[in-house]
N, C-alpha and C positions, 0 to 999 in steps of 0.2 A: 592628659599629661603632655607637657610641652617638652620637645626634644631640644636641648641646648645646641647652639651653633658651635661648630668646631672652632678651636682657637686658631688653627691654620687652615683656611679654606682651600679646598681643592680646585682644580681647573674647571669643574663643572658646577661651581657654586652660583646658581642662578640668582639668589638673593643678593649676593655681593655684586654681581654684574648689574643688576637692576638698581641697587642703591648707588653704585658708582656712577652709572649713566645719569640717573635722576639728579644727583648732586652736581655733576658737571654742568648740566643744562641749567639747573637752578642758580648756581653761582654765576654763570655767564649772564643770565637774565638780570640778576640783582646788580651786577657790576654795570651793565648797560643802563639800567634804570637810574642808578645813582649818578653815573657820569652825565646823563642827560639833564639832570636837575640844574637849573640856572643857565642852561645853554641858550645863547642868543642867536647864533647863526642857524640856518636851516639844518635840520637833522639829516645825517647820512645813514642810510640803511647799512646793515651789517655787510652785505655783499659789496657795497661801495667801499667801505673801509678795508675789507679784505683785499680788493683789487688795488686800491691806492697803496696799501702797505706792501703788497707784492711788487708793484711798479717802483716804489721807492727803494726797495731792496734789490731790484734788478732793472735799473734804468735801461730803456731801449728794448724792453721785452716785447715780443710779438704777440698779437691778440690770440693767435692759436696756441702759443705756449702758455699764456695766462689761463686760457680755458682748460688746458690740460692740468696745470698746477692747481687750479681751483676746483677741478672735477666738475666743470660746468660745460654745457653745450656752447659751441662757438657763437651761435646767434645770441645766446643769453649774455655772453661777455661783450659782444658787439653792442648790445642794448645798454649795458652798464657803461661802456666806454662813451657812447653817444651822450648819455645823461651827464657824465662827469666832464666831458668836453664842454657841453652847454653851460655847466655850472662854473667853468673856468678852473677846474681842479686837475684836469688831465690834458696833455697835448698829444696829438696823434701826428706822426711824421711818416712819410713814405720811406720804406726800407730801401736803401740804395742797392742792396743785393738782390731784391725782388720787388719790383715796382708795384706789384699787386698786393703786397703785404704792408701792414702798418706797424710802426714801432711806437711804444708808449713811454711817455715821460710825465712825471708829476710836476705840477706848477709850484711856484714858490708858496702860493696860498695853501695848496694841498699839504706841502711839507710842513708849513706852520701849523695847520689844523691838526694833522695827524701827530705831530710832535707834541702839541699841547694836550691832545687826548691821551697819548702814551704817558706823559708826565703825570697827568691827573689820575690815570688808572694806577700807575705805580705808587703814587702817594696814598690812594685809597687802600690798596692791598697792603701796603706797608703798615698803615695805621691799624687795619683789622688784624694782621698777623702779630703786631706788637702787643695787642690786647690778649693774645692767647697765652696760656701758661708756657713756661719754659719747656716742659715735656711735650706739649702739643706742637710747639715750634720745631723741636727736634724731630718729632714724628713726621711733620710736614716736610722738613728738609730730607729726611731719610726716604720719604716716599717719592721724591722727584725722579730718581733713576727708574723706578717702576712705572711712573707715569710716562716717562720718555719711551719706555719699552712698549707701553700700550699704544702710544702714538706711532711708533715704528711698526708695530704689528698691524695696525690699521692701514698704514701706508703700503705695507707689503701685500695686504689683501687687495688693495686697489692697484697693485702692480707698479707702485712708485718706489723710488730709492728711499732708503732710511736716511734720516738726517740727524 
């Protein structure tokens, strides 16, 4: 005999947590694969895109602050920075307040590439959502506050400020 799932899952619903996590990872993977189709410039890894987006949102960010924000080791971010500087997508400048530290700035090419990627991603998701039924679109919109709550809960567990 199969026991039906509760209509309103409790906080310890392992199946919900597992389904949710798998769907998030799967959706992200599918979006990346679709966006890579027809791409002519060298592909950027996810960590490169995350770092570029962060630097674009916070020009002059220090490497140590980027590492903290991305939850990565400082040497890992330094490696990413070196790779992006070599590709001409990131500029590293000496921090006038601390000559030992570097401040990061996205180049015009990086701004253009990330902007194009964001526009392509938005158009893709907009098309997919438009194909959903009206009730599914409403359910998706209604779920956004809960999804933000999940993100804030994860940040809190990492000791970060909620955004």
